[in-house]
N, C-alpha and C positions, 0 to 999 in steps of 0.2 A: 592506506586505503581502508575505508569503513565499509565492509561488505557482509551481507547476511541474506536470509531468506525467510519465507513464511514457515512457521513451525506450529506444532499442535499445542493445545492448552488442555491437557487431559486431567487424569486423577491427581497428578503432582503439580498441577497448575503452573505458575510461573517458574518453579524449580525444574519441572519437567521440560518446559519450553527452553530454558537456558541450557540444560544438558543436551537436548537434541541439537540446538544451534552449535554448541561446542563440537559435537560429534561430526557436524558437517564442515567444520573449519571456519565458522563465522566469528566475527567480532561485533555483530549486530544481529537483530532478529525482529520479526513481526508476528503477531498472533491475534486471534479473536478470543475474547473472554468466554465464549460459548459458541454454539453453532450460529453462523451468520444468517441463517434463514428463519430462526425462531427466537422466542423470548426466554427460553429455559436457561437459567443461570444458577450455578452452584455458589453457595456462600464461600467467600475467600478464606483461606486458611492462613492465619498469621504466621504460623511456624514455617510453612512452605515459602512464604514471602521472604522471611529472614534467611532461610536456607538458600534461596535463589540469589539474594543480594550478596551473601558471603561467597557463593560459588562464582558469581559473575565477577566479583572483585578479584578473586584468585585467578580468573581466566581473562582478565583485562577487557571485560565488556562494561562499558559505561552506561549508566541508566538513560542518558540522553540518546543513546543509540538503540534503545528498545522501543519499538513502535507498537501501539495497539491499533487495530482496524475496527471501525464501527461496523455493525451488521448491515446487510443489504436491505433489511426490512424498513430501515429508516428512510423516509422520503419527505423532506421538508418542503419540496417544491409544490406538492399537491395538497391543496387546502379545500378540495370540493367537499370532503367530509371532515368537519371540524374536530370530531372525536378522534379520527385516525391521525390527523395532523398533530393534535395534542399528544397522542400516544407516541409519535415520533420524537417530539420534544422531550417527553418524560423519559423515554427509553435511552435517548442520547445522554441526558443528564445522568441516568443511572450508570451508563458505561463510563462516563467521566469520573463519577464518584468511585467506581472500581479502580480506575487508573490512579486516582489520587491515593487510594488506600494502598496500592502497590508501589507508589512512587514513580509510576510511568508518566512521562512529561509530554508525550505526543500521541495524538489519536487521529488517524486518517478517516476522512468522511467523504463518501460520494455525495455531491451536492444535492442530487435528486432529479426526478423526471417531471416535467410540466405536462401532466396528462390532461388533454382536452382544453388546455389554455395556452397562451403565448409564452415564449421564453421569458419575456419581460415580466409577466405576471408571476411566473414560476420563480424567477430570481428574487422578486420582492417577497414572495412567501418564504424563501430560504433565509433572506435577511431578517425578516420578522421572527422566524423560528429561532435562528441562532441568537438573536438578541434576548430571547426568552430562556435559552439554554444555560447561559453563563451563570456559574455558581459564585457565591461570595468567597473571596480569597482563593479562587481557582488558580492552579499552577499549570495544569495540563493544557497544551496548545492544540487547537483544532486545525488540522491540515486539510484543506480542500483539494481533493484529487482531480487532476486534469482528466477529462473523460473523452471517449471516442466520438461522441455525438450520435450514438445509436438511438433511434426513435426520437423521443422528446427530452433526452438527457440535457441537463444544464451543465455548464462548465467545460464545454469542448473547445472554447476559444479563450484566449488570454483576456479579451475584453469582458467576457462573461465572468471569469474569475475575478477580475479587477472590480467589476460592478458589485460583487458580493463583498469583497474586502473593503471597498469604499463605504458600503452601507452598514457594516457592523459597528457597534458602539465602542467595544473594548478591542481596539485593533492589535494590541500586543498579544492577545490570546488567539490570533489566527495566522496561519501560514499556508504554504502550498506543498503538495506532494506531486511531483512530476511522474507520470507513468509513460515510459517510452513507447510502449505498444499503443496506448490510447492517443498520444500525441501524433504518432505516425498515421494512425487510422483517421485522426481528425484532420490531417492534411499538413502537419508540420514536418519539415524535412530533418530527420534525425541523422542524415549523412553529413549535414553541416550544422553540428550542434552548437558551435560557437556563435554562428549567426542567430540561431534560435535564442541562445542565452542573451545575446545583445538585445534582441527584440523584447525578451522577458524583462530585462533590466530597465529598459526604457518605459515599458508599460506598467510594471509592478515593482521591480527592485529585487535583485538577487538575494538579498538578506531574508526574503520571505520563503525561499526554497529550503525546507527543513527535512525533506526525505525524497528519495528517488526510487520508484519501482522500475527495476531494470528487467525488461521483458522484450523478447523479439515478437514479431507479428506475422501471422499467417496471411495477412491481407496486403493488397497494394495500397500505397499511400492515398489517404483521402476517402476510403471506402466506408468509413464509419461503422465497422462491424464488431470490433473488440474481440479478437480471438488471439490469445497469447500463443507464442511458439517458443521452443527451447532456444537457448543462446546460440546464435550463429546459424540456425536452421530456417530462419524466416526472411522476410523482405527487408528488414533493417540490416541484418548481417553482423558477423562477429567483429569486424574491424571498427564499425561505427559504434557498437555497444561498448567495445573496449575503450575507445576514445572518450565516451561518456563516463565510463567507470573511473577513468584516470584523469578526468577534467580537473585542472588546478583550481578553477573557480568554484568547484563543489567538493573540494578536498575534505572538508569537515562534515559533509552531509552523508548520512547512511544510505547506501544503495541496497535495496531489498529485491531478491528474485522471487517472482511468482509464476515460474514457468511450469508447463504441464508435467504430470507424472508420466513415466514410460512403462512399457510392457503391457501385455493384454491378458487379462484373465478371461479365459474362454467361456466361463460360466456367466459372468455379468458384463463382459466387454469393457470393464473399467481399466484405466491406466493405473497401475498399482505400485510402481517403483519411483521413489523420489530421486530426481537427478541432481539435487543441489550440491552435494559434496563434489561431484564431478565437474559441474559447471563452475563452481567457485574456484576449483583448482585450475580450470582452463583460464579463467580471468586472472588469477594470480600468476600463472606461468606465461600469460600472454600468448597462448598457443591454442588454436582451434583444433578440436578433436572430432573428426568426421565419424568415428565409430562410437560416439557417445551412447547411442541407443543400445548397441550390442554390449558395450562395457558395463553400462548400468544394469541391464537385465542379467548379464552373466554374474556380476558381483552379488546381486541379491539372491539369485536362484541357487548359487553354490551352497548357501546355508540352509536351504529348504529341505 
């Protein structure tokens, strides 16, 4: 099973990300190359990249199981302001160049939101943008993430994802990232994942699935809200997520957790404790732990 989670990309860059992932018990991980809400990016350190690759090799993490996530500020669907649309293209190009420099071969992208226009127009803008993004001799594959359909989000149905994949010129450089919370919120039944995979196979083809975001959902199916929940504590449930995690059809596909932090800081009301080591252990042991919250908070607070 290829299982990991979202990790930080801090002062030690990819090396620090790899060390954090190993500490959580991962053999895969996902990161942003900088804050997802802004354009601030530090120059990549070649020595840290080399250290990361050596460390990952020693700990059995393959580079194809390392995923970059493009920042949220990229919106290729909205072309009402040509300058901003071109900014999204250029910034995505820059993120791909950073992936190429690190040797990362997969980057996840939210397709975009069609603000003030139809979904069809938004999807055409995405296609046009992606066709301008592709770099010469690019190796990094762009994975379109399935979305919940909140607001004017594009990519909340398989037909919308298919339309984008059909429209891009270099089809070998595009794939799909399934997000279980988003799919559930978009109206797809994650309790019958095999039926969903059959539908996906007929519509797009299973070979295009190159990453799974494994998240529970706070919402009822089809509510289009996009609110992640910890593994087993939401409306999808532990058994369904476990069956997705161990699906033979996706055996070689990395599953990445993006579940909420736990614990409450009384000063700023933020969830501050990462649950990943505990959730990954639950999935490995195939055993749901109802006391996850208490166990996580106790584990981190004991060292404070």
